[in-house]
N, C-alpha and C positions, 0 to 999 in steps of 0.2 A: 504493500500500500504506500509506504513512504517513498519507495523507489518510483512508483508511478507518479506521485506528486512532484518529485524532483524532476522527472522527465518533462512533465507538463509545464512546470515553472521555467525550466531551461528553454523549452520551445517557445514559451510566451516572450521571454526576454529576447531571444534571437529574432522573433518575428517583429517585436517592437523596434529593435535596432534597425532591421531592414526596412521597416516602414518609413523611417526618417529619410531614407534615400530613394523612396519610390518617386517616379517621375510624376510631376503635377501637370495637368493640362485641362483645357475647357473650363477656365475660371472666368468670372466677371472682370471687366477692366479695372474696377476699383480694387479688386483683390491683388492683381499684379502690381498696380501702382503703389499700393500701401506696402507690399512686400519689398519693392524696389527702394522706396524711401527709407524703410527700416534698415535695409542692408547698407545703404549709403550712410545712414546715421551711425551704423556700427563699424564703418570703414571696410566693409567686405564688398569691394567693387566687382569681384568675380561673380558673386551671387547677384549683385545689382544688375550687372550686364545680362545675366541669364533671365532675370525677371523682366527686364526691359525688352529683351527679344521675344519673350512670351506675350507681353502686352502688344508689341508691334505686330506679331504674327497673328494673334487671335482677334485683335480689335484694330484693324488697319485704319479705321475712320474715327477712332476714339478721340474725344476732346482732351483726354489726359495726355496724349502723345506729345503735343507741343511742349508742355511744361516738363514732362518726363525727359525729353531729349535735352532740354537746357539744363536740367538738374544733373544729368549724366555728364554733360560737357564740363560743367563747373566742378563736379566731383573729381573727374579725372585730372583736371587742371590743379586742384588742391592737392592731389597726390603726385604731382609732377609727372603725370603721364600725358605729355603735351600732344603727341601724335593722336592718341585716342580722343583727347579733348577736341582737337581740330576736326577729327572725323565727325563727331556729334554736332559740332557747330556747322559744318558743311551740310549735314543732314537737316538741321534746323532751318538754315537759310533756304535750302532747296524746297522744303515741303511746308513749313509752318510759319515762317516769319512775316509779321506785319512790317510796314516801313520802319517804325520805331524799333521793333524787335530785330530787324535786319541790321540796323545801324549798331545796336549793342553787340550783336553776334560778330559783326565784322571787326569791331573794336577788340573783342575777346580773342579773335583769331590772331590779331597783331600781338596782343599780350602773350598768348601762348607761344608764338614763335620767338618773341623776345626772351621769355623766361627759359626757353629751351637752349639758350646760349650762355651757359655758365662760363665757358671757355671760348670766347669769340674767335681766337686765333686758330681754332681747329675747324671752323666751318664757314669759309668765305661765301659759299653758295647760299647758306641760310641767311647770312647778313644781307646779301643783295636781294634775296627773295622777300625778306621782311621789309626792307626799305621800299621795294616796289609796292608792297601792300600799304605802307604808310602813304606813299604818293597817291595811290588810288583812293584811300580813305579821305585824304584831304580834299581831293577833287570832288568826290561824291557827297561829302558832308562838310562843307566849308564853315558851317555855323554849329557844328556839333559841340555838345558840352564835354565830350571826351577829348577834344583837341589838345588841351594843356597836357594831358597824360601822353597822348600820341606824340606831341612835340618833344616831351622829355625823353621818351624811348628813342625817337629819331636822333636826337642829339647824341645819346650814348652810342647808338649804332654807327653814326657817322664817325665818331671818335674811334670806335673799335675798328672800323674799316680803314680809316686813315693810318692807324698804328700798324695794322696787319699789312697794308700795302707797302708801308715804309720798311717793315721787316723783310718782306719778300724782295723789295728793291735792293736792300743791303746784302741779301743772300746772293742775288744775281751779280752784284759788284764783286763779292768774294770769289765768285766763279768766273770772273772775267767776262761778264756779259753786260756791258753798259746799255745795250739796246733794251734788254729785258728790264733793267733797273729804271730806265727812263719811261718805259711803258707803264709800269706800276705806279710811278710817281705822278703820272699824268691822268690816272683814272679818276674821273669825277671829282676834281678838286673842289673842296668846300671853302669858299673865300672867307666865311665867317669864323673859321677855326684857324688859330695861329698855332702851328705845330710846335713852336718853341715854348708855348705855354701849357701844352698838354702834359699832365702828370700821368705817367704810365701806371697801370694797375700793378699792385704787388703780387708777385708770383710765389706760391708755396715753395719751400726749400726743396721738397722732393720732386716738384715739377721743374724747378730751375736747374736741378742737376742734369736733366736730360734735354730740356728745351732751351736753356740759356736765357738771355735777356733780349733776344732778337738780333743782336749784333755779333755775339760770339757764344761759344759753348765750351764746356770743359774738355770736349774731345777735339778742339781745334787743332791741337798738335798732330793729330792723326791724319788731317786733310792735307794732301800735297799742295805746296805753294805754287808749283808750276802749272801753267794752263795748257791743256791739251787742245789739239785742233778741234775735237768734238765739242768742247765747251766754249769755243769762240763764236762770235757773231759772224754772219756771212761775209760782211765787208772786211772784217779783220782777217779772215782766212784766205782772202784772195791775194 
């Protein structure tokens, strides 16, 4: 008798544990929305993404979707998952945005790209792409309340691009390629920035060991000082 009870209790426990993992489907839109918001509040974005997918799949015309999409975009941005944030913002703009909502979403896209650049010297393409987005935003919303923040991000991006271009130019000079150096020094010059007054960002010691300060590195002694024909500009090699 006792053995039978033990087997029954064990089976019940196992079934209860498995029940938690059972796939849920065919629920009201309110159910998925509340589950998604709860998962976001708990910081479980993997679950939140799953609930959002269920809401979108089962209730394609639900009025909850617009707000849910923006919530997911902001949640991923708060967790520094900027590519996913941009994905949800694109979805929001494409399907749900009112004119005012579109302006806010476009601003958040710029912010997401900006925040995705903790080390600007490593992603020249993302800097240029973000600056193009800034120009488009200023053209589309010349009286936006977000313009002061956009201008602030633009200034920092222009400074980052100027510093990066100068570092690339100096690298070309060390390689004996003055044409390359001149090209990067001529890219989109910003007249309102005086390069002599720019204070370079401080680099962590463990990064500086490998990246240097943009003009030299600890391994400079390993680089040959003579220039090969391959590294010369076309005019010099003739």
